[in-house]
ChimeraX commands (.cxc) that place a marker at each C-alpha (Angstrom):
marker #1 position 73.99,61.78,106.86 radius 0.5
marker #1 position 77.14,59.66,105.58 radius 0.5
marker #1 position 75.96,59.67,102.41 radius 0.5
marker #1 position 75.67,63.17,101.91 radius 0.5
marker #1 position 79.16,63.95,103.74 radius 0.5
marker #1 position 80.73,61.35,100.70 radius 0.5
marker #1 position 79.35,63.20,98.39 radius 0.5
marker #1 position 80.93,66.34,99.87 radius 0.5
marker #1 position 84.04,65.58,100.08 radius 0.5
marker #1 position 84.25,63.34,96.50 radius 0.5
marker #1 position 82.82,66.85,95.18 radius 0.5
marker #1 position 85.78,68.79,96.77 radius 0.5
marker #1 position 88.17,65.80,95.58 radius 0.5
marker #1 position 86.78,67.15,92.39 radius 0.5
marker #1 position 87.38,70.90,92.58 radius 0.5
marker #1 position 90.76,69.62,94.15 radius 0.5
marker #1 position 91.72,67.89,90.79 radius 0.5
marker #1 position 90.31,70.56,88.98 radius 0.5
marker #1 position 91.51,73.14,90.34 radius 0.5
marker #1 position 95.21,71.83,90.65 radius 0.5
marker #1 position 94.73,70.73,86.96 radius 0.5
marker #1 position 95.00,67.66,87.41 radius 0.5
marker #1 position 92.64,66.38,85.15 radius 0.5
marker #1 position 94.36,67.29,82.50 radius 0.5
marker #1 position 96.38,64.29,81.33 radius 0.5
marker #1 position 99.05,66.33,79.66 radius 0.5
marker #1 position 100.00,67.65,82.98 radius 0.5
marker #1 position 100.54,63.99,84.22 radius 0.5
marker #1 position 102.54,63.64,81.12 radius 0.5
marker #1 position 104.64,66.06,81.35 radius 0.5
marker #1 position 105.28,64.87,84.82 radius 0.5
marker #1 position 106.15,62.00,83.93 radius 0.5
marker #1 position 108.56,63.39,80.53 radius 0.5
marker #1 position 111.80,63.64,82.88 radius 0.5
marker #1 position 114.25,63.68,79.62 radius 0.5
marker #1 position 111.78,65.99,77.48 radius 0.5
marker #1 position 109.33,69.05,79.10 radius 0.5
marker #1 position 109.22,68.17,82.72 radius 0.5
marker #1 position 106.49,69.58,84.21 radius 0.5
marker #1 position 106.65,69.69,88.08 radius 0.5
marker #1 position 103.30,70.51,89.14 radius 0.5
marker #1 position 102.31,67.13,89.81 radius 0.5
marker #1 position 104.69,66.51,92.16 radius 0.5
marker #1 position 103.89,69.61,94.24 radius 0.5
marker #1 position 100.10,68.53,94.34 radius 0.5
marker #1 position 101.22,65.06,95.33 radius 0.5
marker #1 position 103.44,66.78,97.94 radius 0.5
marker #1 position 100.30,68.71,99.70 radius 0.5
marker #1 position 97.81,65.54,99.09 radius 0.5
marker #1 position 101.01,63.22,101.29 radius 0.5
marker #1 position 101.02,66.09,104.16 radius 0.5
marker #1 position 96.76,66.39,104.51 radius 0.5
marker #1 position 97.28,62.45,104.17 radius 0.5
marker #1 position 99.91,62.26,107.05 radius 0.5
marker #1 position 97.88,64.37,109.20 radius 0.5
marker #1 position 94.62,62.70,109.25 radius 0.5
marker #1 position 95.99,59.43,109.42 radius 0.5
marker #1 position 97.08,60.96,112.94 radius 0.5
marker #1 position 93.95,61.78,114.05 radius 0.5
marker #1 position 92.14,58.39,112.83 radius 0.5
marker #1 position 94.81,56.51,114.39 radius 0.5
marker #1 position 94.02,58.17,118.14 radius 0.5
marker #1 position 90.09,57.33,117.17 radius 0.5
marker #1 position 87.75,54.36,117.05 radius 0.5
marker #1 position 85.09,55.52,115.39 radius 0.5
marker #1 position 84.95,57.81,112.15 radius 0.5
marker #1 position 83.69,60.93,112.11 radius 0.5
marker #1 position 80.09,60.10,111.75 radius 0.5
marker #1 position 79.84,56.97,114.22 radius 0.5
marker #1 position 81.17,54.15,111.62 radius 0.5
marker #1 position 83.95,51.91,112.30 radius 0.5
marker #1 position 87.48,52.61,111.67 radius 0.5
marker #1 position 88.61,49.37,109.33 radius 0.5
marker #1 position 92.83,49.15,109.00 radius 0.5
marker #1 position 94.06,46.37,106.44 radius 0.5
marker #1 position 95.06,43.07,108.11 radius 0.5
marker #1 position 98.66,43.44,106.69 radius 0.5
marker #1 position 100.88,45.09,105.06 radius 0.5
marker #1 position 102.96,42.94,103.19 radius 0.5
marker #1 position 104.40,43.93,99.73 radius 0.5
marker #1 position 103.09,41.16,97.80 radius 0.5
marker #1 position 103.00,39.49,94.18 radius 0.5
marker #1 position 99.42,40.86,93.13 radius 0.5
marker #1 position 100.29,44.19,94.60 radius 0.5
marker #1 position 103.97,44.49,93.17 radius 0.5
marker #1 position 101.62,43.61,89.17 radius 0.5
marker #1 position 99.25,45.54,89.99 radius 0.5
marker #1 position 101.21,48.82,91.14 radius 0.5
marker #1 position 102.86,48.08,87.48 radius 0.5
marker #1 position 99.57,48.06,85.59 radius 0.5
marker #1 position 98.69,51.26,87.28 radius 0.5
marker #1 position 101.70,53.17,86.75 radius 0.5
marker #1 position 101.91,51.64,82.91 radius 0.5
marker #1 position 98.38,52.96,82.31 radius 0.5
marker #1 position 98.64,56.18,84.11 radius 0.5
marker #1 position 101.76,56.54,81.61 radius 0.5
marker #1 position 99.86,55.59,78.64 radius 0.5
marker #1 position 96.76,57.75,79.55 radius 0.5
marker #1 position 98.01,60.14,81.62 radius 0.5
marker #1 position 94.79,59.27,83.38 radius 0.5
marker #1 position 94.32,57.40,86.67 radius 0.5
marker #1 position 90.65,56.62,88.29 radius 0.5
marker #1 position 89.53,59.89,90.12 radius 0.5
marker #1 position 90.66,62.31,87.61 radius 0.5
marker #1 position 89.24,60.67,84.93 radius 0.5
marker #1 position 85.83,60.37,86.67 radius 0.5
marker #1 position 86.14,63.95,87.06 radius 0.5
marker #1 position 86.96,64.49,83.52 radius 0.5
marker #1 position 83.96,62.12,82.24 radius 0.5
marker #1 position 81.71,64.07,84.26 radius 0.5
marker #1 position 82.92,67.24,82.48 radius 0.5
marker #1 position 82.44,65.69,78.47 radius 0.5
marker #1 position 86.11,65.00,78.07 radius 0.5
marker #1 position 85.33,61.95,75.22 radius 0.5
marker #1 position 89.60,60.18,76.02 radius 0.5
marker #1 position 87.74,59.88,79.53 radius 0.5
marker #1 position 85.34,58.47,78.82 radius 0.5
marker #1 position 87.25,55.85,76.45 radius 0.5
marker #1 position 89.20,55.36,79.66 radius 0.5
marker #1 position 86.57,54.84,82.11 radius 0.5
marker #1 position 84.99,52.31,79.88 radius 0.5
marker #1 position 88.71,50.58,79.61 radius 0.5
marker #1 position 89.57,50.95,83.02 radius 0.5
marker #1 position 85.54,49.35,84.19 radius 0.5
marker #1 position 86.43,46.31,81.36 radius 0.5
marker #1 position 89.82,46.08,83.52 radius 0.5
marker #1 position 88.02,45.80,86.10 radius 0.5
marker #1 position 85.94,43.41,85.13 radius 0.5
marker #1 position 88.53,41.04,83.54 radius 0.5
marker #1 position 90.04,40.88,86.65 radius 0.5
marker #1 position 87.23,39.54,89.07 radius 0.5
marker #1 position 86.64,37.02,86.59 radius 0.5
marker #1 position 90.34,35.84,86.71 radius 0.5
marker #1 position 90.28,36.12,90.61 radius 0.5
marker #1 position 87.01,34.24,90.51 radius 0.5
marker #1 position 88.79,31.22,88.30 radius 0.5
marker #1 position 91.56,31.26,89.82 radius 0.5
marker #1 position 89.89,30.77,93.03 radius 0.5
marker #1 position 87.66,28.30,92.00 radius 0.5
marker #1 position 90.96,26.59,90.67 radius 0.5
marker #1 position 92.22,26.36,93.93 radius 0.5
marker #1 position 89.48,24.09,95.27 radius 0.5
marker #1 position 90.49,20.30,95.90 radius 0.5
marker #1 position 88.66,17.96,94.38 radius 0.5
marker #1 position 87.89,16.38,97.88 radius 0.5
marker #1 position 86.24,20.39,98.64 radius 0.5
marker #1 position 84.44,19.99,96.20 radius 0.5
marker #1 position 82.93,16.86,96.68 radius 0.5
marker #1 position 82.41,17.46,100.61 radius 0.5
marker #1 position 80.71,20.61,99.42 radius 0.5
marker #1 position 78.08,18.70,97.19 radius 0.5
marker #1 position 77.46,16.18,99.81 radius 0.5
marker #1 position 76.50,18.86,102.43 radius 0.5
marker #1 position 74.01,20.94,99.85 radius 0.5
marker link #1:1,2 radius 0.2
marker link #1:2,3 radius 0.2
marker link #1:3,4 radius 0.2
marker link #1:4,5 radius 0.2
marker link #1:5,6 radius 0.2
marker link #1:6,7 radius 0.2
marker link #1:7,8 radius 0.2
marker link #1:8,9 radius 0.2
marker link #1:9,10 radius 0.2
marker link #1:10,11 radius 0.2
marker link #1:11,12 radius 0.2
marker link #1:12,13 radius 0.2
marker link #1:13,14 radius 0.2
marker link #1:14,15 radius 0.2
marker link #1:15,16 radius 0.2
marker link #1:16,17 radius 0.2
marker link #1:17,18 radius 0.2
marker link #1:18,19 radius 0.2
marker link #1:19,20 radius 0.2
marker link #1:20,21 radius 0.2
marker link #1:21,22 radius 0.2
marker link #1:22,23 radius 0.2
marker link #1:23,24 radius 0.2
marker link #1:24,25 radius 0.2
marker link #1:25,26 radius 0.2
marker link #1:26,27 radius 0.2
marker link #1:27,28 radius 0.2
marker link #1:28,29 radius 0.2
marker link #1:29,30 radius 0.2
marker link #1:30,31 radius 0.2
marker link #1:31,32 radius 0.2
marker link #1:32,33 radius 0.2
marker link #1:33,34 radius 0.2
marker link #1:34,35 radius 0.2
marker link #1:35,36 radius 0.2
marker link #1:36,37 radius 0.2
marker link #1:37,38 radius 0.2
marker link #1:38,39 radius 0.2
marker link #1:39,40 radius 0.2
marker link #1:40,41 radius 0.2
marker link #1:41,42 radius 0.2
marker link #1:42,43 radius 0.2
marker link #1:43,44 radius 0.2
marker link #1:44,45 radius 0.2
marker link #1:45,46 radius 0.2
marker link #1:46,47 radius 0.2
marker link #1:47,48 radius 0.2
marker link #1:48,49 radius 0.2
marker link #1:49,50 radius 0.2
marker link #1:50,51 radius 0.2
marker link #1:51,52 radius 0.2
marker link #1:52,53 radius 0.2
marker link #1:53,54 radius 0.2
marker link #1:54,55 radius 0.2
marker link #1:55,56 radius 0.2
marker link #1:56,57 radius 0.2
marker link #1:57,58 radius 0.2
marker link #1:58,59 radius 0.2
marker link #1:59,60 radius 0.2
marker link #1:60,61 radius 0.2
marker link #1:61,62 radius 0.2
marker link #1:62,63 radius 0.2
marker link #1:63,64 radius 0.2
marker link #1:64,65 radius 0.2
marker link #1:65,66 radius 0.2
marker link #1:66,67 radius 0.2
marker link #1:67,68 radius 0.2
marker link #1:68,69 radius 0.2
marker link #1:69,70 radius 0.2
marker link #1:70,71 radius 0.2
marker link #1:71,72 radius 0.2
marker link #1:72,73 radius 0.2
marker link #1:73,74 radius 0.2
marker link #1:74,75 radius 0.2
marker link #1:75,76 radius 0.2
marker link #1:76,77 radius 0.2
marker link #1:77,78 radius 0.2
marker link #1:78,79 radius 0.2
marker link #1:79,80 radius 0.2
marker link #1:80,81 radius 0.2
marker link #1:81,82 radius 0.2
marker link #1:82,83 radius 0.2
marker link #1:83,84 radius 0.2
marker link #1:84,85 radius 0.2
marker link #1:85,86 radius 0.2
marker link #1:86,87 radius 0.2
marker link #1:87,88 radius 0.2
marker link #1:88,89 radius 0.2
marker link #1:89,90 radius 0.2
marker link #1:90,91 radius 0.2
marker link #1:91,92 radius 0.2
marker link #1:92,93 radius 0.2
marker link #1:93,94 radius 0.2
marker link #1:94,95 radius 0.2
marker link #1:95,96 radius 0.2
marker link #1:96,97 radius 0.2
marker link #1:97,98 radius 0.2
marker link #1:98,99 radius 0.2
marker link #1:99,100 radius 0.2
marker link #1:100,101 radius 0.2
marker link #1:101,102 radius 0.2
marker link #1:102,103 radius 0.2
marker link #1:103,104 radius 0.2
marker link #1:104,105 radius 0.2
marker link #1:105,106 radius 0.2
marker link #1:106,107 radius 0.2
marker link #1:107,108 radius 0.2
marker link #1:108,109 radius 0.2
marker link #1:109,110 radius 0.2
marker link #1:110,111 radius 0.2
marker link #1:111,112 radius 0.2
marker link #1:112,113 radius 0.2
marker link #1:113,114 radius 0.2
marker link #1:114,115 radius 0.2
marker link #1:115,116 radius 0.2
marker link #1:116,117 radius 0.2
marker link #1:117,118 radius 0.2
marker link #1:118,119 radius 0.2
marker link #1:119,120 radius 0.2
marker link #1:120,121 radius 0.2
marker link #1:121,122 radius 0.2
marker link #1:122,123 radius 0.2
marker link #1:123,124 radius 0.2
marker link #1:124,125 radius 0.2
marker link #1:125,126 radius 0.2
marker link #1:126,127 radius 0.2
marker link #1:127,128 radius 0.2
marker link #1:128,129 radius 0.2
marker link #1:129,130 radius 0.2
marker link #1:130,131 radius 0.2
marker link #1:131,132 radius 0.2
marker link #1:132,133 radius 0.2
marker link #1:133,134 radius 0.2
marker link #1:134,135 radius 0.2
marker link #1:135,136 radius 0.2
marker link #1:136,137 radius 0.2
marker link #1:137,138 radius 0.2
marker link #1:138,139 radius 0.2
marker link #1:139,140 radius 0.2
marker link #1:140,141 radius 0.2
marker link #1:141,142 radius 0.2
marker link #1:142,143 radius 0.2
marker link #1:143,144 radius 0.2
marker link #1:144,145 radius 0.2
marker link #1:145,146 radius 0.2
marker link #1:146,147 radius 0.2
marker link #1:147,148 radius 0.2
marker link #1:148,149 radius 0.2
marker link #1:149,150 radius 0.2
marker link #1:150,151 radius 0.2
marker link #1:151,152 radius 0.2
marker link #1:152,153 radius 0.2
marker link #1:153,154 radius 0.2
view
């Protein structure tokens, strides 16, 4: 049942993106063009999404399980760290340059837009590079003593 509900929610999200015009990178770039022909429609879509999100979180905070019985998992921390800030900046730069963010890019790619396919491939490559860099960073954080202890117990 979970997969069906996930599919239906994703379908509803994709339809909402299409109907609101958010799969058109020109809309996003028009919103970001504050000094030119500014298009405020994205702000209205975001406002609607925030209103729905506030209501959904208010309901979720009163529950102990998800609607289909799964556990509700809340973030362990709400700290704003260096990784969050850098990730937000990278996301914003990519959004501003391409006019896509992940959700609309996937919908646009499924609709056959070649620019979206290029964006999604670049996004997946960036995710892979991040994973690799993060693994290397974690390995280098292991001290030689920890490495020796791991070898002895293996």
